[in-house]
N, C-alpha and C positions, 0 to 999 in steps of 0.2 A: 564218501561212505564212512570214513573214519573221522571221529571227532576227538583226536588225541590232545592232551593238554601239554605234551612235551614239544620242544622245538624240533624242527626237522633234522637238524644235525646235532646230535648230542656230544659228539666227541671229535677232536681233531688231533688225537695223540696216538702214538703207537701202542698196541695192546697185543696180548696173547692169551690164549685160554680155549676151553671147549664148552659147547652146550649140548646136553643130552636130554631131550624131552621124550616122555613116554607117550607114543601115539597108538591108539587102538588099531589093531589090524596090521601093524608094522612090527618088524623084528630087527631092531637096531643091532649093529655088530658089537656095540658097547653096552654094558649094563646100565640100565636107566637109573637115575638118581632122583627121579621125580615121583613122589608118592604122597598120598593124602596123610596129613598130620592134623592133630587137634590144634585149635587156636588157643594154646596155652603157653604162657611164657616159660622159658627154661629157667634153671636155677640162677643163671646170671641176669635174669630180667629180660632176655631177648624174646621176641615173638617170632617163632620159626614158621615160615610160610612156604608152601609148595605151590606149583602152578595149579594143581587140581584143587587145592584148598582155596586159592585165590578166586578161581572161577566159581566154586561153590558158594563162597561168601558174596560174590558180585551178584549172582542170580537171586540171592536172598535179600541183599541190602542196597544194591545200586539204585540211586534215585531215578535215573532215566527209566530203568525197567519198572520201578514202582509206578511212575507216572503213566507208562504205557498200559500197565495192568489196570490202573484206575480208569483209563479210557475204555478198556474192554468192559469193565463193570458198568460204566455209564451206558454203553450200548446194550448190555444185558438187561438192565432195568428199564431201558427204553422199550425193549422187546416185550418184557413182562407187562409194562404199562399198556402196550398196544393190545395184548391179549384180553385186557379188561373190557374192551368194547364188545366182546362176545357174551358177557354176563349181563343179567338184568341190572338196571340202574335203579336203586332205591334211594329215595330222598325223604327227609323229614323237615318240616318247618313249623314254627310256632309264632303267631302274630297277635298283637293286640291292636285293635282299630276302633276309632270313634269318628263319626261323621254326621253331618246333616244333609248330605247329598241324597235327594229323595230315592233314587233307585237303590243305592247302597244301604241307606237307612232301613228301607223296607226289606231288602234282602237279608240284612243282619237279623231282623226280627223273625223272618221266615226260617232262617237257619236254626234259630233257637226255639222255634215252635211257639212263639208268643206274639204273633201278628194278630192284632185286634182292630176291626174297623169301628168308626164312630156309630153309635146307635141313636136313632131318632125315635122318640116316643110318639106313637100315633095319637092324634087329637080326636079323630072321628073315623071309625072304621065301619060305621053302620051304613054309610052312603058311598056311592061310587066316587063322588067328588072328594070325599074325605080320604078314601084309599089312594086316589090319584095324587092328592097333595102330599100324603105321607111318603109315597114312593118317590116323588120328585125331590122331596127334602132329603131322603136317604141317599139318593144318587148325588145330590149336591154336596152332602157331607163327605161321601167317599171321594168325590172329585177334589174337595178341599184337602182331604187327608193325603191323597196321592201327590198333590202339588206341594204340600208342606207338611210332611210327616213328623218333622222335628228331628232331633239328634238321637242316635242310638250307638251302642258299642257292642263288641264281641271279642272273646278270646277264641282263637282258631288254631287247633293242632291238625296238621295235614301229613298223611303218608302217601307217597306217590311211587309207583313202580312202572318202568318201561322195559319191555322185553323185545329185543330185536328178533324178528322172524327170518327175514331175508333182506340183505343189504346190497344185493347186486354183485356180490363177490368182493366188494371194496375192502371190507374189514379183514377177511381171511387172507387176501393177497397182500394187504399192507402188513399183516402180522408176519407172513412168510418173508417179505422184504426186510423187515426189521430183524428177523432171525438171521438171514444171510449177512446183513450188515454187522450184526454182533459177531458172527463167526469170522468175518473179514478182519475186524479190529482185533479179535483174539489172536489170529494168525500173525498180524502185524506186531503185536506185543511179544509173541514168541520169536519173531525175526529180530526184534530189538534186543532180546536176550542173547541171541547168537552174535549180533554185532558187538554188544558190550563184552561178551566173552572173548571175542577176537581182540578188542581193545585192551582187555586185561592181559591176555596172552602176549600181545605185542609190547605192552608196557612192562610186563614181567621180563621179557627178553631184553628190553632196554636197561632194566636194572642190572641184569647179569652182564650186559655190555658195559655198563658204567663200572661195575666191580672189576671187570677185566682191564678197563682203562686205568683204574687206580693201581692195580697190581703191575701193569706194564710200566707206568711212569715211575713207580717205586723201584722196579728192576732197572729201569734206565738210569735213575739217580745213582744206584749202587754201581752200575757200570761206569758212569762218568766220574764218580768218586775214585774208582780204581784208576781210571785214566789220569785223573788229576794228581794222584799220589805218584804215578809213574813219571809224569812230565816234570813234577817238582823235584823228584829224585834226580832225574837226568839233567835238570837245570843246575842243580847244586854241583854236579860233576862237570858242568860245562858242555854237555852234549845236546842241550836244548836252549832255545832262546826264551827270554822272559815273555815275549809276545805269545809263545806257545802256551805258557801258563795262563795268561790272560784269556786266550782264545777258549781254552777248556773251561775256565770259570764262566765265561759268557754263555757257553753251551749249557753249563750246569744250571745257571739261572733260568735259561729258557725251559729246560726240562722241569725245573722246580715249579715254574708258572703253569706248565701243562698238568702237573700233579695236582695243584690247587684247583685248576679248572675241572679236572676229572672228578675230584671229590665233590665239587659243587654240582656237577651233572648227576652224580649218584644221589645226592641229597634231593634234587628236584625230581628225579625218576621215582624215588621212594615216596615222595609226597604225592606225585601223580597217581601212583598205584593205590595209596591210602584213600585218595579222593574217589577213585573209581569204586573202591570197596565201601565207601561211606564210613570210613573209620577215622578216628582222631589220633592215630598213632604218630609218634615222633620218629623221624627217619632213623635215629640212632637206636631205637627199640627194635627195628625190623631186620630180621635176618632171612635172606632169600636163598633157597636151596635150588640146585640144578646146574647143568652144564650145557653149553651150546653143542648141538649135534645136527649134522646135515644128513638126511636119509640118502641112500644111494639112488642113482637114476633108474635102476631097474625096478626098485620098489615104487617109484612115482609113476613111471611110464606105463606100467601094467594096469594101473587104476585110473588112467586119464579118461578113457572112454566111459567108464562106469561113473566117474564124477560128473560128466556132462549129462548123462541120463538121470542121475540123481537130482541134478540141478533143476531140470524141467519137471520132474515128478514130485520132488519133496521140498523145493525151496519155498519157504513160508510166505514171502511177499508175493510170489507168483500165484500161489494158491489163494492168497487174499484178494488178488485182482479177479480171479475166477469166481470167488464167492461174491465179490462186488457186482460182477456181471449178472449173477443170479438175482441179486437184490433188485437191480434195475429192471429186470424182466418182470418181476412180480409187482414192482411199483407201476409199471406201465399198465398191467392188467387192472390194478386197483384204480388207476386214474380213468380208464375206460369205463369202469363200473359206475362212475358218477352219472352216466347217461341212462342207467337202469333204475327202475323204481325201488323204493325202500318200503318194506312191510314191517310194521311194529304193532305190538299189543301194549295196552296201558291200563292201569288201574289207579284209583284214587279213593282214599278213605279220610273223612274229616270228622273232627270232634269240636263241638261248640259250647261256649258258655257265655253268659252275659256279664256276670259280676266278679267271679272269683277265678284265680289262677288254678288250672288243673282240677277244676270241679265241673266236669262236663255234664250237660243236661240233654244234649242232642247230638246226633251224628248223621252222616250221609255218605254214600258211596257211589262210584261210577266206574264202569269198565268199558273197554272198547277195543277195536282193532282199526288200523288206519293204513293208508298208502300215501307216500309222498314221492313225487316224480318231478325232478328238475328238468324241464323241457328245453330250456335255453340258458346258458351261463356266459354268454358273450365269447364263446370259443375258448374259455379258460382251460377246460380239461383237454381240449384238442391241442392247444399250444403246449400244455405241460407234457403231453405224450411226445410231441415233437422234440421238446427239450430232453426228455429221457432217452429218446432214440439217439440224439447227438451224444449224450453221456455214454450210452452203450458203445457207440463208435469210438469215443475217446478211450474208454477202458480197453477195448479190443486192440486199439493202436498201441496203447501203453504196454499191454501184455505182449504183443508181438515184438516191440522194441526191447522190453525187458528180457525176453527169452534170447534174442540175438545178443543183447549186451552181456548177459551172463555167460554165454558161450565165449564171447570175446574176453571177458574177465578171466575165465579159466585158462584160456590159451595164453593170455598175457602173464598170469601167475606162473604157468608152467615154463614159459620162456625166461621169466625172471629167475625162477629156480635154476634152470640150466646155466644161465649166466653166473649166478652166485656160486654154483657148484664148481664151475670152471675156474672162478676166481679163487676158491678155496684151494683147489689143486695147484694153481699157479703160485699162490702165497706160500704154500708148504715148500715148494721147490725154491722159492726166493729165500725163505728163512734158512734152509740148509746151506745154500750158496753164500748168503750173507754172513752166517756164522763162521763158515770156513774162511771167507775172505777176511773177516775181522781177526781171526786167529793169525792168519798169515801177516796182515798189515801190522798187528801188534808186535809180533816177533821182529819184523823188519824195522819197526820204529825203535825197539829196544837196541837194535844193532846200529841205529843211525842211518838206515837205508830208506826210510820213509818219513814223510812230513806229518806233523800233527793234523794238518788239514785232511790228509788222506785217511788218517785214523778216524777222525770225527765224521767224515763223509761216509765211511763204511758203517759206522755205528748208526748214523741216521738212516741208512738204507735198511739195516736190520730192524730198527724200530718201526719203520714204515711197512716192512713186510709183515711184521707181527700184527700191526694194526689192520692191514688189508685182509689178513686171514680171519681175524675175529669179526671184522665188518662183513666179510663175505659169509661167514657162518650165521651171523644175525640175519642178513638178507635171505639166506637159504631157508632158515627157519620160518621167517615171515612169509616168504612165497609159498612154502609148504602149507602153512596154516591158511593162507588166502585161498589156496586150491579147495580145501575142504569147507571153508566159510562160504565161498561162492557157490559151492554145491549144496549148501544147507545142511552139512553134516559135521560141522565143527564140534558140537557138543558130544558127538559120538566118537570122534577120533581123539579128542583130548580127554583121556580118562585116567 
């Protein structure tokens, strides 16, 4: 469900710190430090970014969200195009034609009102035989004319209109199907916005996580430098072996490498955040505000049942499936409508001329009403309806699976939260014990009662406890956000 651009494990070093995110409807015990700020550089050239501002920018500029919104627009205009079938269809055409084809040649002359038959001058009309001969000659001339009228030409401007009267419900049901298809895609685009908002929030947390890693390794370096000064001093007075000095230096180089790794992870995390926001920021320009914070179990548990109800009622992709089902139902009705007759009215108006463009000398018109009924189509519509029924079953199955899957995701996120919260509490205890242990071992080493190996071992335990705490805080935040994202309420809780 998540398409993050960060590696799965950003950090392998000991860290310490807090995250405090402001969630709508929750009352953290600590003052929230996440608030909306304008995207303006500070005086030192830094771009100050909060979680709220990052999500706001992502909803506006993220390329995935833009692509999904464009898909919704495609469906909208497809729906608008389908509505055009309800309107009269008006066509205009203009043709120039020339032919010696007898029927068309005669028709062109009739259209232009200039049809003339050959005239035979009578030789003798005083006798019956003379009249008979003149009539026979006239019919012969007409016969010759019809068989070989010669060439003719015409300019023809035509206006045509077709008005649908009743189309068996095909058009209106198809339009309704297009409408629900558009609504389905619109809901999917809104769900994509929620998923991207979750990615932004998760990446934002990882930036804070990386900052904590850098601080932790810097603290660890200072601690090791202190240990190195101590062991060198004791080596000078003969209370420590030179191998102890070397051992501390080796440990120092290891921590130094972790510090470089943590800085690189912070660089990548900031680049990933800029990519999600579709910005060309340099990592050194970006300043992230906020602290890690884990809500109490009481705050989360009391909203768990409500989250499951929200998921079924408000989750955008679930509602998109429901809209898709409605579209399929109307498409089935539209397909059955192909077996019903279509009634249409039509009209036609023509303008004609023989020689010049747009200089019409004659016109004609025709109106009518007609019925068209497709009696057999090779079972095409019948099989399409069967296909749509299978599509309907598919969507219902997907909807059922999605509802069950979402409930599982919420339960999983809640259990992940509980696990992370327990680790936070465990890490806090470990830190206190490791700090006390380090104090004791340091004093014993100064007195020559402990080895440098013991001192470094305790230091490593302290670093690991700090890392476990911040890692657990990150996982706790992420699980909390997943709870609301799976319920379709992420944009309402992160305000």
